[in-house]
C-alpha positions in Angstrom: 178.7 -289.7 11.6 179.2 -292.1 8.6 175.8 -291.1 7.1 176.4 -287.4 7.6 179.9 -287.7 6.0 178.4 -289.5 3.0 175.7 -286.9 2.6 178.3 -284.1 2.4 180.2 -286.1 -0.2 177.0 -286.6 -2.3 176.6 -282.8 -2.3 180.1 -282.3 -3.7 181.8 -281.5 -0.5 185.2 -282.9 0.7 185.4 -284.3 4.2 188.1 -285.5 6.5 188.0 -287.0 10.0 188.4 -285.0 13.2 189.3 -286.6 16.5 186.3 -288.0 18.4 184.6 -285.2 20.4 187.1 -282.7 19.1 187.6 -280.0 16.4 191.2 -281.2 15.8 192.0 -283.0 12.5 192.9 -286.7 12.8 195.0 -286.5 9.6 198.0 -284.4 8.9 197.8 -282.5 5.6 194.0 -282.8 6.0 193.1 -280.4 3.1 195.0 -282.5 0.5 193.6 -285.7 1.9 190.0 -284.6 2.2 187.8 -286.8 0.1 184.5 -287.5 -1.6 185.3 -291.2 -2.2 182.4 -293.1 -0.5 184.5 -296.2 -0.1 187.3 -294.3 1.8 184.6 -292.5 3.8 183.1 -295.8 4.8 186.4 -297.3 5.8 187.4 -294.2 7.8 184.2 -293.6 9.7 183.7 -297.4 10.1 186.6 -297.4 12.5 185.3 -294.9 15.0 182.6 -292.1 15.3 185.1 -289.4 14.2 183.7 -285.9 14.0 183.5 -284.5 10.5 185.6 -281.7 9.0 184.4 -280.2 5.7 187.4 -278.7 3.8 186.2 -275.4 2.4 188.8 -275.0 -0.4 188.3 -278.3 -2.2 184.5 -278.0 -1.6 184.4 -274.5 -3.1 182.8 -273.1 0.1 182.9 -270.0 2.1 181.6 -270.3 5.7 180.7 -267.3 7.8 181.2 -268.3 11.4 179.0 -266.2 13.7 180.3 -266.8 17.1 179.1 -266.1 20.6 181.3 -263.9 22.9 183.7 -265.3 25.4 183.1 -264.8 29.1 183.2 -261.1 29.9 183.6 -260.0 26.3 181.3 -257.3 25.0 181.0 -255.5 21.7 180.7 -252.0 23.1 177.5 -251.5 21.1 174.1 -251.7 22.7 172.3 -254.0 20.2 175.2 -256.2 19.2 175.5 -259.2 21.4 177.0 -261.9 19.1 178.1 -262.6 15.6 174.6 -262.8 14.2 173.6 -259.4 15.5 176.9 -258.0 14.2 176.2 -259.4 10.7 172.7 -257.9 10.8 174.2 -254.5 11.7 176.8 -254.7 8.9 174.0 -255.6 6.3 171.9 -252.7 7.5 174.7 -250.3 6.7 175.1 -251.4 3.1 172.3 -250.4 0.6 170.5 -253.4 -0.8 172.4 -255.9 1.4 170.5 -259.0 2.5 171.6 -262.1 4.3 170.7 -264.7 1.7 169.1 -267.9 3.0 171.6 -270.7 2.8 172.7 -273.9 4.6 173.0 -272.9 8.3 174.4 -275.0 11.1 173.9 -274.4 14.8 177.2 -274.8 16.7 177.5 -276.2 20.3 178.4 -272.7 21.6 175.1 -271.3 20.3 176.7 -269.7 17.2 176.0 -270.4 13.6 177.8 -271.3 10.4 176.3 -269.8 7.3 177.7 -271.9 4.5 177.9 -270.4 1.0 179.3 -271.4 -2.4 182.4 -269.4 -3.3 181.9 -267.3 -6.5 183.8 -268.5 -9.5 187.2 -267.0 -10.3 187.6 -265.1 -7.0 190.2 -266.1 -4.3 188.5 -266.0 -0.9 190.6 -266.3 2.2 190.1 -267.0 5.9 189.5 -264.0 8.2 189.4 -263.8 12.0 187.2 -261.0 13.4 188.5 -258.5 10.8 185.0 -258.3 9.2 183.3 -257.6 12.5 183.1 -258.5 16.1 182.5 -262.3 16.7 182.7 -263.0 12.9 185.2 -265.3 11.3 185.2 -266.8 7.8 186.6 -270.1 6.5 187.5 -270.6 2.9 190.6 -272.1 1.2 192.9 -273.4 3.8 190.1 -273.6 6.4 187.5 -276.1 7.4 184.2 -276.2 9.3 182.9 -278.9 11.6 180.1 -281.0 10.0 176.5 -281.7 11.0 176.2 -284.4 13.6 179.7 -283.9 15.1 179.8 -283.4 18.9 181.9 -281.3 21.1 181.4 -281.5 24.9 178.5 -283.7 24.2 176.6 -281.1 22.1 176.0 -281.6 18.4 176.4 -279.4 15.4 172.8 -279.3 14.0 171.2 -278.3 10.7 169.2 -275.2 11.6 167.8 -274.1 8.2 165.3 -275.6 5.8 167.8 -274.8 3.1 170.2 -277.8 2.7 172.4 -276.6 -0.2 174.7 -273.6 0.0 173.7 -270.5 -1.8 176.2 -268.4 -3.7 178.1 -265.9 -1.5 176.4 -262.5 -1.8 178.4 -259.8 -3.5 178.3 -257.5 -0.4 179.7 -260.3 1.8 182.4 -261.1 -0.8 183.5 -257.4 -0.7 183.7 -257.4 3.1 185.8 -260.5 3.1 188.1 -259.7 0.3 188.8 -256.1 1.6 189.1 -257.0 5.3 192.6 -256.3 6.7 194.9 -259.2 7.4 194.6 -260.7 10.9 197.6 -260.1 13.1 200.0 -263.0 13.2 201.4 -264.4 16.4 205.1 -264.4 16.4 207.0 -267.7 16.6 209.6 -266.6 19.0 211.1 -268.1 22.2 209.4 -267.2 25.4 210.5 -263.9 26.9 213.5 -264.3 29.1 211.8 -263.0 32.3 209.0 -265.5 31.9 211.5 -268.4 31.6 213.5 -267.1 34.6 210.3 -266.8 36.6 209.3 -270.4 36.0 212.8 -271.6 36.8 212.8 -269.6 40.1 209.5 -271.3 41.0 211.2 -274.7 41.0 213.6 -273.5 43.6 211.2 -271.8 46.0 208.5 -272.9 48.5 207.8 -276.2 50.0 208.9 -279.5 48.5 205.4 -280.1 47.1 205.3 -276.6 45.6 208.7 -277.1 44.0 207.4 -280.5 42.6 204.4 -278.8 41.1 206.5 -276.0 39.6 208.7 -278.6 38.0 205.7 -280.3 36.4 204.5 -277.0 35.0 208.0 -276.3 33.6 208.1 -279.7 32.0 204.7 -279.2 30.4 205.7 -275.8 29.0 209.0 -277.1 27.6 207.3 -280.1 25.9 204.5 -277.8 24.4 207.0 -275.2 23.2 209.0 -277.9 21.4 206.1 -279.1 19.3 205.8 -278.4 15.6 202.9 -278.0 13.1 200.5 -280.9 12.6 201.7 -282.5 15.8 198.5 -282.1 18.0 199.6 -278.9 19.6 196.1 -277.9 20.6 195.4 -281.2 22.3 198.8 -281.0 24.1 197.9 -277.5 25.4 194.6 -278.9 26.6 196.4 -281.7 28.5 199.0 -279.3 30.0 196.3 -277.0 31.2 194.4 -279.9 32.7 197.4 -281.0 34.6 198.2 -277.5 35.7 194.6 -277.1 36.8 194.9 -280.1 39.1 197.9 -278.5 40.8 196.1 -275.1 41.1 193.1 -276.9 42.7 195.5 -278.5 45.2 196.9 -275.1 46.2 200.4 -275.8 44.8 200.4 -273.4 41.8 199.1 -269.9 41.3 196.5 -270.0 38.5 197.5 -266.7 36.9 201.2 -267.8 36.8 200.3 -271.2 35.3 198.1 -269.6 32.6 200.8 -267.0 31.7 203.4 -269.7 31.4 201.2 -272.0 29.2 200.1 -269.1 27.0 203.7 -268.2 26.3 204.6 -271.8 25.5 201.6 -272.1 23.2 202.5 -269.0 21.3 206.1 -270.2 21.0 205.0 -273.4 19.3 202.8 -271.5 16.8 199.3 -271.8 18.3 197.1 -268.8 17.8 198.7 -267.9 14.5 195.6 -268.3 12.4 192.8 -268.5 14.9 192.5 -265.7 17.5 191.3 -266.9 20.9 192.4 -270.5 20.1 194.9 -270.5 23.0 192.4 -268.8 25.4 189.6 -271.3 24.6 191.8 -274.4 25.0 193.5 -273.1 28.1 190.1 -272.4 29.8 188.8 -275.8 28.8 191.7 -277.8 30.1 192.2 -275.7 33.3 188.5 -275.9 34.2 188.6 -279.7 33.9 191.7 -279.9 36.0 190.3 -277.7 38.7 187.7 -280.3 39.5 190.4 -283.0 40.2 193.0 -281.7 42.6 196.4 -283.6 42.5 199.0 -283.8 45.2 202.3 -285.6 45.4 200.7 -288.7 46.8 198.2 -288.8 43.9 198.9 -291.1 40.9 199.9 -289.2 37.7 196.9 -287.9 35.7 195.7 -290.0 32.9 196.3 -288.8 29.4 193.3 -286.7 28.4 191.9 -285.7 25.0 189.6 -282.8 24.1 189.8 -279.4 22.6 188.6 -275.9 23.0 
């Protein structure tokens, strides 16, 4: 991790640490604190094998994130199965458009990051599936995960023979800058009927079921009360893990637990900038919890890290 972070800095890119095994920043205000200082990089990554975040704004980068679909998600078009085939289709519709070879990173999910230099004098912003299906972009205000970082034990790997970013092609710049704004999740309290439903669960059923419902209610309340830069995504992952344990024990309905946690996550601001952020994290934590059932006689679950 240290060697990879230093290589990014040598190429003029600003890096910041992510939590070990995660895509979550370790630092608050990460964009302002991202650095190319080799001494600071050595001190930081000398403490732990932190994953690497590459801050796109300070690094003058635009990254095209070509994702793979979520379970059950389809494009509706016969030949488009992921972000790469979607980008190929978009290029084919624009006269003269070519996907310029550039620094390309393979992600743990099987997607790709195409990393370009931002053109001079043009403000490029983040997008979330507004260019095309399974395509996001990261620019000022966004970051990408660096080569060598691991999530779920799988590394981000250099895929191309090109090791320096090419300049963003004009046709891609046009697509990004003319894309509609992504819809914003509303920071509003959970709907009254959802809160009432959760409260009712703590008053119904067996003693063990009421105990489980009380845990879910506490997890939702704690998550909803969190603010920005406070580890909200990790907290959702932990809450989903604990709820999954109770679902596995037959004490909670999975659909109800997921509905409650989703509402709490939206209320604390998750999902505002990254569509599917809540869904991915919820699925990750819930899946882990389902493998470890918990009943009243079981010791409390240990605090767990991780991310979507």
